[in-house]
C-alpha positions in Angstrom: 24.0 10.4 36.2 23.5 7.2 38.2 21.8 4.2 36.6 18.8 2.9 38.5 19.4 -0.3 40.5 16.5 -2.0 38.7 14.8 -1.7 35.4 12.0 0.9 35.7 8.6 -0.7 36.1 7.1 1.2 33.2 9.8 -0.1 30.9 9.2 -3.7 32.0 5.5 -3.3 31.7 5.8 -1.8 28.2 8.1 -4.6 27.0 5.9 -7.3 28.5 2.8 -5.7 26.9 4.4 -5.4 23.5 5.7 -9.0 23.6 2.4 -10.4 24.8 0.5 -8.4 22.2 2.7 -9.5 19.3 2.4 -13.2 20.4 -1.4 -12.9 20.7 -1.8 -11.2 17.4 0.4 -13.9 15.8 -1.9 -16.6 17.3 -5.0 -14.9 16.0 -3.4 -14.4 12.6 -2.9 -18.2 12.3 -6.8 -18.4 12.4 -7.3 -15.5 10.0 -7.8 -12.8 12.7 -6.0 -10.0 14.4 -6.3 -8.1 17.7 -8.5 -5.4 16.2 -10.8 -8.0 14.5 -11.0 -9.9 17.8 -11.9 -6.8 19.8 -14.6 -5.8 17.3 -16.1 -9.4 17.3 -16.0 -9.6 21.1 -17.8 -6.2 21.4 -20.4 -7.2 18.9 -21.0 -10.6 20.5 -21.5 -8.8 23.9 -23.7 -6.0 22.7 -25.5 -7.2 19.5 -26.4 -4.4 17.1 -24.1 -1.4 17.7 -23.5 2.1 16.4 -20.1 2.6 15.0 -19.3 5.4 17.5 -20.2 3.1 20.4 -18.0 0.4 19.0 -15.1 2.8 18.6 -15.4 3.8 22.3 -15.5 0.2 23.5 -12.6 -1.2 21.5 -10.4 1.9 21.7 -9.9 2.2 17.9 -11.0 5.5 16.5 -11.8 7.1 13.2 -10.2 6.0 9.9 -8.5 3.0 11.6 -11.7 1.5 12.8 -13.3 2.2 9.4 -10.4 0.4 7.7 -11.0 -2.7 10.0 -14.7 -2.6 9.5 -14.4 -2.4 5.7 -12.1 -5.4 5.8 -14.5 -7.3 8.1 -17.5 -6.4 6.0 -15.7 -7.5 2.8 -14.9 -10.8 4.5 -18.5 -11.3 5.3 -18.0 -11.0 9.1 -20.4 -8.1 9.6 -23.0 -5.9 8.0 -23.1 -2.1 8.3 -26.3 -0.2 7.6 -27.1 3.4 7.8 -29.5 4.4 10.6 -32.8 5.4 9.0 -33.2 8.5 11.2 -29.6 9.7 10.7 -27.7 8.6 7.5 -24.3 9.6 9.1 -24.7 6.8 11.7 -23.8 3.2 10.9 -25.4 0.3 12.7 -23.2 -2.8 12.8 -24.2 -6.4 13.3 -22.4 -9.8 13.0 -23.2 -12.3 10.3 -23.3 -16.0 10.8 -19.7 -16.0 9.3 -18.7 -13.4 11.9 -20.1 -15.4 14.8 -18.3 -18.5 13.5 -15.0 -16.5 13.3 -15.7 -15.2 16.9 -15.9 -18.8 18.1 -12.7 -19.8 16.3 -10.8 -16.8 17.7 -12.3 -17.3 21.2 -10.6 -20.7 21.2 -7.3 -19.1 20.2 -7.8 -16.4 22.9 -8.5 -19.1 25.6 -5.5 -21.2 24.5 -3.3 -18.1 24.6 -4.5 -17.1 28.0 -3.8 -20.7 29.3 -0.2 -20.3 27.9 0.2 -17.0 29.7 -1.1 -18.5 33.0 1.1 -21.6 32.8 3.9 -21.7 35.4 2.0 -19.4 37.8 0.0 -20.3 40.8 -3.5 -18.9 41.3 -2.1 -16.8 44.2 0.5 -15.3 41.8 -2.1 -14.7 39.1 -4.4 -13.0 41.6 -1.5 -10.8 42.8 -0.5 -9.9 39.2 -4.2 -9.1 38.3 -4.5 -6.8 41.4 -1.2 -5.1 40.7 -2.1 -4.5 37.1 -5.5 -3.1 38.1 -3.8 -0.8 40.6 -1.4 0.4 37.9 -4.2 1.1 35.5 -6.2 3.0 38.2 -3.2 5.2 38.8 -3.2 6.2 35.1 -6.8 7.2 35.3 -6.7 9.3 38.5 
């Protein structure tokens, strides 16, 4: 069997995503966060009060994993969960003042991390990369 002349794009993309994700998670952890916590905070800041099922769809964390993260965030005072009065199986979630403060701290980390990722690239290169990644993502959907 012949070896490919170049490393397959999928493998390069997977390696880059894993490396970037680990580094971003480490940066968030230094401020007491994580990628799942950041995604939940970001979604709640964008959408205000949310149902847990809506939140799961938006952040891409389902079932027991999301419940685990929400339990930890609630115990840390970052959010409140209340059962919906008309359907006790549904939880409404909202940020506390502590959660909003954590969001702003982690937002600073996210912006600094994004600046690190962008460093060394021109705007034209970044636009090209963005377009290529969007095209790759669109291929996976269609």
